[in-house]
N, C-alpha and C positions, 0 to 999 in steps of 0.2 A: 504493500500500500504506500502511496505517495505521502511522506511525512509532512509535506507542505500543505496538504488539503485537510482542513478541519472536519471533524465529525460533528453532526448536529446533535445538540443536547438541549433538553428542556429544563428550565428552572422549576424545582418542585417546592422550594422554600427559600425565603430571604429573611434573614434574622439580623436585627440591629445589635451590634456588640458594644459599641461606644459611639460618641457623637459623630465621628467621621470614619467608622469602621463597620462593615457588614460582612456576614458570612452567607455565601450562596451555596445551596445544595442543588445538584443537577443529576439527571438521568439521561442516558443516551436515547435518542428517538428510535433508532434501530438497535436491536440487541447486539452488543459488541463486547469483545474481550478487552478488559482494561486491567491488566495485572501490573502492579507497581510496588516498588520498595519504599518504605518510609524515607522521606528526604528527597525523593524525586520531584520534578516540577512538571507543570503543564502550561500550555499556552492557551489563553482564553480569548476568543474573538468576539467582539461586538461588531456585527456586520454593518458596514458603512462607516465605521469609525476607526477600527484598528484592533490590535491585540496586545496583551500584556502577560507577564509571567507570574505564576503563583504556585505555592506549595500545595500538594495534594493531601487531603485528609480523608481517611476512611470514615464510614458511618456504620450504624448497626445494621443497615441494609446492604446486602452484597452488591446491588446494582446501582447504588446511589453514593455520590462522592461530594466533598465540600472543598471550597477554597475561601479564604478570608481576605478582604480587600480594604485598604486604607485609601480614602479619596484624596488623591494628590495630583491628578493630571487628567488629560482628555479621555483616555480609555476608562479609567476608574470612575470618572464623573459620569460617563455614559452608562457604566454598569450600575451605578447608584440609581439610575432612572428606571432600571428594569424591575419587573415584578414576577411573581409566581406565574408560570405558564409561558413566559417569553423564551425564545430560542436563542442560544449562543453557539459558538463553534469551539471545539476542543481539539487540540493537538497534543500528542504525547502518549505516555510519559517520557520525559527526557532526563538525562543526567544519571549519576551513579547511585545516589541514595546512601543511606547509612550502612555500615558493614554489619548487618544484623546476624550473619552467620558466625561472627566472631564474638558475640556477646554472651553466649551461654556461660553461666557460672560467675559472671562478672558483677561487680558493684557498679551501678550506673548513676552518674550525676547529670541532670538535665538543667540547662540554664537558658532562660528565654528573656528577651527584653522587648517591650512594646508589641508591635505586630509581627515580630520575628517568631511568634509562638507557633504558627501552624506546622512547620516541619517537626518541631519538638513535640507538639501534640500528636502528630502522626506516629512518631517513634514511641511515645509513651503508651498510646493505645495498643501498639504492637506488643510492647513489653508486658502490659497488663493482661493481654489475651493469653500470653504464655508465661504467666507470672512465676510459676514454680521453677522455671529454667534459669532464673537470675538471683543474684544476691540482693543487697540493698538497692532500692530505687529511690532517688531523691530528686524533687523538682523545686527549682528556684526561679521565681518569676518576678520581674519588676516592670512598672509602668510609671508614667509621669504623675498621674493622679488616680484616685480610686475610680473616677468616671472613665478613665482610659484603659482600665483593665478589660481584657477580652476573655471570653469563655468563663464568665463569672459563675454560671450554674455548674459547669463541669468542675471548676476549682472547689466549690463547696462539696460536691460529691467525692472528689478525690481526697479532700481533707479528712473525710470520715473513715477512710480506709486505714487499717492497721498495718498493711504491708507496703505503704507508700508515705514518704515524708514530703510534706508540701510547705514551702516557705514563700510568702508573698510580701512584696514591699512596694511603696510608692515614693517618688521623689518629693512630692508635695502633698501633704494631707489636706483634705477638705472636711467640712463639718460632718461629724458622724463617723469618721474613719477611726477605728480602734486598733488597726494593725500597725506593722512596722513602717517607719519612715526613713528613707535613705536610698541611695543608689543600690543596684543589685549586689554589688560587691560587699556591701555591709552585712548581708545575710549569709555571706560565704566565710565570714571571719572564723567560725568554729567548725567548718566542714571537715570531716574526717576522710582521709584518703589512704590507700595502701597499694601494694603492688598489684592488686586485683581490680583497681578502680579505673574506669574510663569515663571521660566527660564529653558531653555534646552541647554545643551552644549555638544560638542564632539570635541575632538582634542587630542594633546599630553598630557600626564599625568601632566606634569609641568604646562601647560596652564590651565588645569581644576583646579588644585590646587589654582592658583592665581586668576582665575576668581571667584572661590567660595569665596575666601577671599575678593575680591573687591565687589562682590554682597552683602555679609554680611555687609561690611562697608557701603554700600548704603542703608542698612535696610532690605534686603531680608534674611529670615531665611532659614536654611538648608532644612527644610521640604517643601520648595517651589522651590528648585533647583534640577534638574534632570541631571544625567550624563550618557552618553552612553559610556560604558567601552570597551576598546580594550584589548583583551587578546588572547593568542594563543589558537586557537580552532581547533580540528581535527574531531570530530564525529558529532557535531551539536545537539546531543540529551542528553548530560550529562552523557555519559557512560565511556568516557576515562579519565575524571578528569584532563585534561590539563588546563582547564580554571577556576578552582575554586577560589573563593574569600571567605575565611572563610569556611563555610559549604554549600555554594551555587555555582552554575555554571553559568558563564556568558552566555553561549549559550542557556541555558534552562531557568534559572531564570531571566536573563538579556536579552539583554545587557544594558537595561535602568534601572537605579537604582536611587531612591530618595537619595540625599546626606546624609540626617540624618540617613537613614537606612544603607547606605554604611559604615558609621563610626561605626555603631554597629556591623558590620560584621568583620571589620578589623581596627586596629588602624591607619594605614597609607595606604589608598587605592590608593594613587597616587604614 
């Protein structure tokens, strides 16, 4: 099949997550195989406008999938005007995804910032589905304000689990907030790591820079930290060269990179 031709998909649900963030759930118009690894990406087409890249998130239904959008440009603004029943185009999945086959028996740290949560959520759902295969699973998430937190309902549900540690923080508290206040690294101060620990992060570049430094300070080496990189992507197959880091392409060779390898590609990846 031609990777440049999008498959038609119908929106089955649109959920507001935050003032400028929505989650879109879709189902393909024609029955279609759509197997993906957590951390992979898809290209979403708004016909007549353009397309943009988003992380794929599974749902409880095997033939329905989600992606979360922050309204920041032409395509995302067009997406925000769509409603349940509207048709979009989907290309993908693209990229490498997380090394899920290497995670058995590991202690897993997940760190997300802002709307960098979707790929981390995708990995978390995978881990929880196969929970007995892993050691400790810990989720650390930060946003600017309580209103900017995404997946609020899911966070409450995850927080009730005894087999998952959840820590949430906001940069700025607003009225009624009783949780932690501070950037995401402040909830990593007492994180425990050992030789069996792997960390996965996604969020703003500045966040990933300081999360890497904090995890190294806590004893985790760069070869056990993975970053999901956000770059401008247009084709999804490494042909347009818009998303290159050194001599590799985020859409094709990433978006997930081990941090030690990232620093070999470019001096300042953040």
